[in-house]
C-alpha positions as CSV (number, residue, x, y, z in Angstrom):
1,M,-10.7,-2.5,-7.5
2,Q,-11.8,0.8,-6.0
3,A,-12.0,2.0,-2.4
4,D,-12.7,5.4,-0.9
5,V,-9.5,5.7,1.1
6,T,-6.9,8.4,1.3
7,Q,-3.2,8.0,1.2
8,E,-3.2,8.8,4.9
9,D,-5.6,5.9,5.5
10,V,-3.3,3.5,3.7
11,A,-0.2,4.8,5.5
12,K,-1.9,4.5,8.9
13,A,-3.1,0.9,8.0
14,L,0.5,0.0,7.0
15,G,2.0,1.6,10.1
16,V,4.1,4.0,8.3
17,T,4.2,7.8,8.1
18,D,2.5,9.8,5.4
19,H,5.9,10.9,4.3
20,T,7.1,7.3,3.8
21,Y,4.0,6.3,2.0
22,R,4.3,9.3,-0.4
23,N,7.9,8.4,-1.1
24,W,6.7,4.9,-2.1
25,V,4.0,6.4,-4.3
26,K,6.4,8.8,-6.0
27,G,9.0,6.1,-6.5
28,R,11.5,7.7,-4.3
29,A,11.7,4.6,-2.1
30,R,10.8,1.0,-2.6
31,A,8.3,-0.5,-0.2
32,Q,9.2,-3.9,1.2
33,L,6.0,-4.9,2.9
34,T,5.7,-7.5,5.5
35,I,2.9,-10.1,5.3
36,R,1.1,-8.3,8.0
37,Q,1.3,-5.1,6.0
38,V,0.0,-6.8,2.8
39,K,-2.9,-8.1,4.8
40,A,-3.6,-4.6,6.1
41,L,-3.4,-3.2,2.6
42,C,-6.0,-5.7,1.4
43,N,-8.2,-4.9,4.3
44,V,-8.1,-1.1,3.8
45,L,-8.6,-1.5,0.1
46,R,-11.3,-4.1,0.6
47,C,-9.7,-6.5,-1.9
48,E,-8.2,-9.9,-2.1
49,L,-4.5,-10.7,-2.4
50,R,-5.1,-11.9,-6.0
51,D,-6.5,-8.4,-6.8
52,L,-3.1,-6.8,-6.1
53,P,-0.6,-6.4,-8.9
54,D,2.4,-8.7,-9.1
55,D,4.7,-5.7,-8.9
56,F,4.1,-2.1,-7.9
57,F,7.0,-0.7,-9.9
58,E,7.8,-0.6,-13.6
59,Q,11.0,-2.5,-14.3
């Protein structure tokens, strides 16, 4: 899965600030996405739900 999108693009699609999104990426905060946000994520990444990982964080 590869899409030419920036972190800012993803943050905007999810309706969060760049700062919030960067905190998720860096593991400083855990994202709890709504169904609407998951759909937006799939849309911006041009992927299907099944293409996303089961978990975004290492346990």
